[in-house]
N, CA, C and O of each residue as an XYZ file, in Angstrom:
316
protein
N       0.385     28.981      0.866
C      -0.322     27.963      0.279
C      -1.215     28.557     -0.888
O      -1.685     29.642     -0.549
N      -1.640     28.109     -2.344
C      -1.846     28.429     -3.470
C      -3.194     28.089     -3.559
O      -3.427     26.880     -3.544
N      -4.412     29.071     -3.673
C      -5.428     29.274     -3.810
C      -5.581     29.064     -4.858
O      -4.695     29.432     -5.630
N      -7.176     28.141     -5.582
C      -7.834     28.460     -7.001
C      -9.150     28.472     -6.456
O      -9.272     28.354     -5.237
N     -10.194     28.603     -7.216
C     -11.530     28.983     -7.339
C     -11.508     27.567     -7.701
O     -10.608     26.886     -8.194
N     -13.232     27.151     -7.188
C     -13.770     25.846     -7.553
C     -13.845     25.483     -8.937
O     -13.374     24.404     -9.296
N     -14.442     26.345     -9.838
C     -14.706     26.165    -11.077
C     -13.827     26.117    -11.841
O     -14.156     25.626    -12.920
N     -11.843     26.713    -11.674
C     -11.262     26.738    -12.544
C     -10.321     25.218    -11.703
O      -9.810     24.368    -12.432
N     -10.251     25.130    -10.497
C     -10.219     23.115     -9.919
C     -11.050     22.208    -10.906
O     -10.640     21.127    -11.328
N     -12.286     22.783    -11.231
C     -13.160     21.773    -12.031
C     -12.325     21.294    -13.563
O     -11.805     20.217    -13.856
N     -12.466     22.710    -14.439
C     -11.494     22.532    -15.005
C     -10.542     21.924    -15.565
O     -10.372     21.383    -16.657
N      -9.804     22.133    -14.431
C      -8.125     22.134    -14.979
C      -7.988     20.369    -13.262
O      -6.845     19.933    -13.133
N      -8.439     20.098    -12.872
C      -8.549     19.058    -11.883
C      -7.326     17.717    -12.526
O      -6.660     17.001    -11.779
N      -7.305     17.680    -13.640
C      -6.566     16.645    -13.730
C      -4.244     17.142    -13.647
O      -3.221     16.545    -13.310
N      -4.677     18.759    -14.292
C      -3.421     19.446    -14.211
C      -3.466     19.587    -12.631
O      -2.665     19.054    -11.862
N      -4.317     20.227    -12.349
C      -3.822     20.799    -10.789
C      -3.564     19.444    -10.192
O      -2.655     19.695     -9.400
N      -3.900     17.746    -10.066
C      -3.327     17.330     -9.262
C      -1.828     16.428     -9.328
O      -1.166     15.827     -8.482
N      -1.676     16.691    -10.868
C      -0.343     16.663    -11.440
C       0.644     17.294    -11.154
O       1.786     16.862    -10.996
N      -0.011     19.124    -11.007
C       0.734     20.228    -10.101
C       1.565     19.190     -8.658
O       2.731     18.909     -8.381
N       0.302     18.903     -8.079
C       0.289     19.115     -6.851
C       1.741     17.238     -6.724
O       2.809     17.368     -6.125
N       1.531     16.491     -7.085
C       2.693     15.239     -7.369
C       3.422     15.691     -7.225
O       4.104     15.785     -6.204
N       3.597     16.387     -8.770
C       5.112     16.452     -8.936
C       5.572     17.647     -7.448
O       6.174     17.072     -6.541
N       5.391     18.671     -7.304
C       5.456     20.041     -6.679
C       5.604     19.361     -5.179
O       6.722     19.511     -4.688
N       5.025     18.923     -4.695
C       4.640     17.802     -3.089
C       3.869     19.258     -2.420
O       4.052     19.218     -1.203
N       3.241     20.255     -2.727
C       2.625     20.909     -2.481
C       0.880     21.381     -2.412
O       0.262     21.595     -3.455
N       0.373     21.471     -1.353
C      -0.475     21.538     -1.175
C      -1.482     22.557     -2.291
O      -1.021     23.489     -2.950
N      -2.447     22.262     -2.296
C      -3.522     23.673     -3.302
C      -4.623     24.120     -2.321
O      -4.989     23.213     -1.573
N      -5.185     25.207     -2.163
C      -6.738     24.816     -1.395
C      -7.689     25.584     -1.996
O      -7.860     26.799     -2.095
N      -8.389     24.426     -2.452
C     -10.140     24.904     -3.050
C     -10.957     26.198     -2.531
O     -11.525     26.164     -1.439
N     -10.978     26.929     -3.063
C     -12.717     27.595     -2.592
C     -13.067     27.953     -3.170
O     -12.596     28.305     -4.252
N     -14.961     28.153     -2.426
C     -15.454     28.745     -3.126
C     -16.100     29.886     -2.541
O     -16.159     30.169     -1.344
N     -16.530     30.448     -3.425
C     -16.802     31.984     -2.894
C     -15.719     32.741     -2.321
O     -16.096     33.878     -2.036
N     -14.425     32.508     -2.030
C     -13.809     32.713     -1.353
C     -13.479     32.373     -0.217
O     -12.697     33.046      0.454
N     -14.187     30.923      0.328
C     -14.001     30.154      1.295
C     -13.551     29.041      1.543
O     -14.439     28.211      1.348
N     -12.129     28.338      2.051
C     -12.508     27.176      2.229
C     -13.704     26.072      1.586
O     -14.928     26.124      1.702
N     -12.869     25.097      0.894
C     -13.524     23.747      1.068
C     -12.834     22.621      0.198
O     -13.473     21.674     -0.261
N     -11.572     22.789      0.023
C     -11.143     21.469     -0.022
C      -9.540     22.188     -0.079
O      -9.218     23.274     -0.560
N      -8.627     21.078      0.648
C      -7.346     21.055      0.311
C      -6.379     19.867     -0.311
O      -6.123     18.835      0.309
N      -5.863     20.185     -1.687
C      -5.639     19.012     -2.118
C      -3.835     18.798     -1.893
O      -3.020     19.617     -2.320
N      -3.489     17.621     -1.195
C      -2.153     17.077     -0.648
C      -1.739     16.332     -1.056
O      -2.465     15.505     -1.609
N      -0.495     16.176     -1.044
C       0.387     15.223     -2.002
C       0.446     13.959     -1.182
O       0.971     14.094     -0.077
N       0.053     12.876     -1.473
C       0.126     11.399     -0.605
C       1.768     11.083      0.187
O       2.971     10.938     -0.034
N       1.126     11.103      0.828
C       2.798     10.388      2.236
C       3.454      9.795      1.590
O       3.077      9.263      0.546
N       4.704      9.735      2.094
C       6.030      8.816      1.216
C       5.422      7.449      1.309
O       4.616      7.340      2.233
N       5.565      6.649      0.760
C       5.853      5.206      1.339
C       7.185      4.593      1.133
O       7.963      4.501      0.184
N       7.161      4.156      2.527
C       8.558      3.694      2.402
C       8.538      2.367      1.649
O       7.549      1.724      2.002
N       9.536      1.495      0.414
C       9.523      0.088      0.188
C       9.025     -0.779      1.026
O       9.855     -0.562      1.908
N       8.243     -1.715      1.552
C       8.211     -2.896      2.080
C       9.446     -4.043      1.548
O      10.185     -4.742      2.241
N       9.381     -3.970      0.585
C      10.404     -4.773      0.507
C      10.576     -6.176     -0.436
O      11.019     -6.806      0.524
N      10.582     -6.653     -0.953
C      10.034     -8.186     -2.071
C       9.611     -9.042     -1.320
O      10.289     -9.442     -0.374
N       8.362     -9.517     -1.595
C       7.696    -10.269     -1.085
C       8.175    -11.675     -1.075
O       8.495    -12.389     -0.126
N       8.138    -12.001     -2.885
C       8.964    -13.617     -2.991
C      10.007    -14.264     -2.320
O      11.060    -13.641     -2.460
N      10.091    -15.056     -1.792
C      11.276    -15.366     -1.110
C      11.018    -14.467      0.522
O      11.920    -14.795      1.292
N      10.109    -13.541      1.116
C      10.833    -12.620      1.674
C      11.063    -13.390      3.386
O      11.357    -12.732      4.384
N      10.842    -14.894      3.363
C      10.677    -15.793      4.552
C      11.984    -16.385      4.109
O      12.082    -17.169      5.053
N      12.917    -16.582      3.494
C      13.744    -17.846      3.148
C      14.764    -17.266      4.017
O      15.050    -16.093      4.260
N      15.390    -18.722      4.551
C      16.275    -18.461      6.048
C      15.344    -18.893      7.117
O      15.996    -19.300      8.079
N      14.013    -18.961      7.321
C      13.254    -18.720      8.572
C      13.057    -20.310      9.379
O      13.188    -20.797     10.502
N      12.696    -20.678      8.135
C      11.924    -22.310      8.352
C      12.891    -23.278      9.293
O      14.064    -22.928      9.164
N      12.762    -24.176     10.023
C      13.193    -25.394     10.206
C      12.660    -26.594     10.132
O      11.498    -26.986     10.242
N      13.921    -27.265      9.877
C      13.551    -29.101      9.264
C      13.623    -30.193     10.539
O      14.702    -30.638     10.932
N      12.883    -30.407     10.879
C      13.104    -31.558     12.604
C      13.002    -32.938     11.892
O      11.941    -33.287     11.376
N      13.851    -33.534     11.875
C      13.267    -35.159     11.702
C      13.333    -35.093     10.337
O      13.668    -33.999      9.882
N      13.006    -36.333      9.254
C      13.104    -36.602      8.260
C      11.968    -36.399      7.571
O      11.061    -37.066      8.069
N      11.601    -35.727      6.583
C      10.831    -34.842      6.166
C      10.137    -35.345      4.250
O       9.462    -34.792      3.382
N      10.762    -36.529      4.415
C      10.386    -37.643      3.563
C       9.410    -39.211      3.715
O       8.624    -39.856      3.021
N       9.998    -39.293      4.982
C       9.767    -40.439      5.787
C       8.345    -40.490      6.651
O       7.954    -39.458      7.197
N       7.592    -41.714      6.753
C       6.508    -41.729      7.485
C       6.442    -41.509      8.355
O       7.468    -41.940      8.881
N       5.443    -40.727      9.548
C       5.725    -40.517     10.963
C       5.811    -41.689     11.981
O       6.477    -41.885     12.998
N       4.759    -42.473     11.216
C       4.620    -43.146     12.178
C       5.035    -44.432     11.139
O       5.600    -44.443     10.046
N       4.386    -45.697     12.158
C       4.327    -47.483     11.303
C       3.060    -47.429     10.508
O       2.149    -46.607     10.595
N       3.168    -48.382      9.778
C       1.459    -47.903      9.132
C       0.299    -48.585      9.778
O      -0.864    -48.201      9.656
N       0.730    -49.743     10.556
C       0.524    -50.572     11.356
C      -0.301    -49.003     12.567
O      -1.521    -48.884     12.457
N       0.345    -48.116     13.448
C      -0.266    -47.162     13.593
C      -0.964    -46.407     13.460
O      -1.450    -45.909     14.475
N      -1.377    -45.929     12.153
C      -2.062    -45.184     10.925
C      -3.666    -46.176     11.047
O      -4.812    -45.773     11.243
N      -3.227    -47.333     10.875
C      -4.630    -47.968     10.527
C      -5.215    -48.311     11.734
O      -6.443    -48.258     11.674
N      -4.712    -48.687     12.947
C      -5.253    -48.853     14.298
C      -6.100    -47.500     14.730
O      -6.939    -47.649     15.619
N      -5.919    -46.145     14.129
C      -6.023    -44.757     14.400
C      -7.484    -44.459     13.436
O      -8.323    -43.591     13.674
N      -7.497    -45.248     12.531
C      -8.551    -44.748     11.880
C      -9.592    -46.281     11.557
O     -10.664    -46.185     10.960
């Protein structure tokens, strides 16, 4: 694993992060020769698929979806 000093990391932080992202190889950051951190690439994320329309075909229509559930008199009696 490649090592860089903390002062160099501070000066070139953005470039170091880009390098880790592109090469997918971690870099160890040291201070006075002792490791203080490791910059590692993010784990690969699998695609979650599409969201819009992802549940198409999973619902069921049971009965009439346009007409009333019961009669008007039944509804008036319950309220």
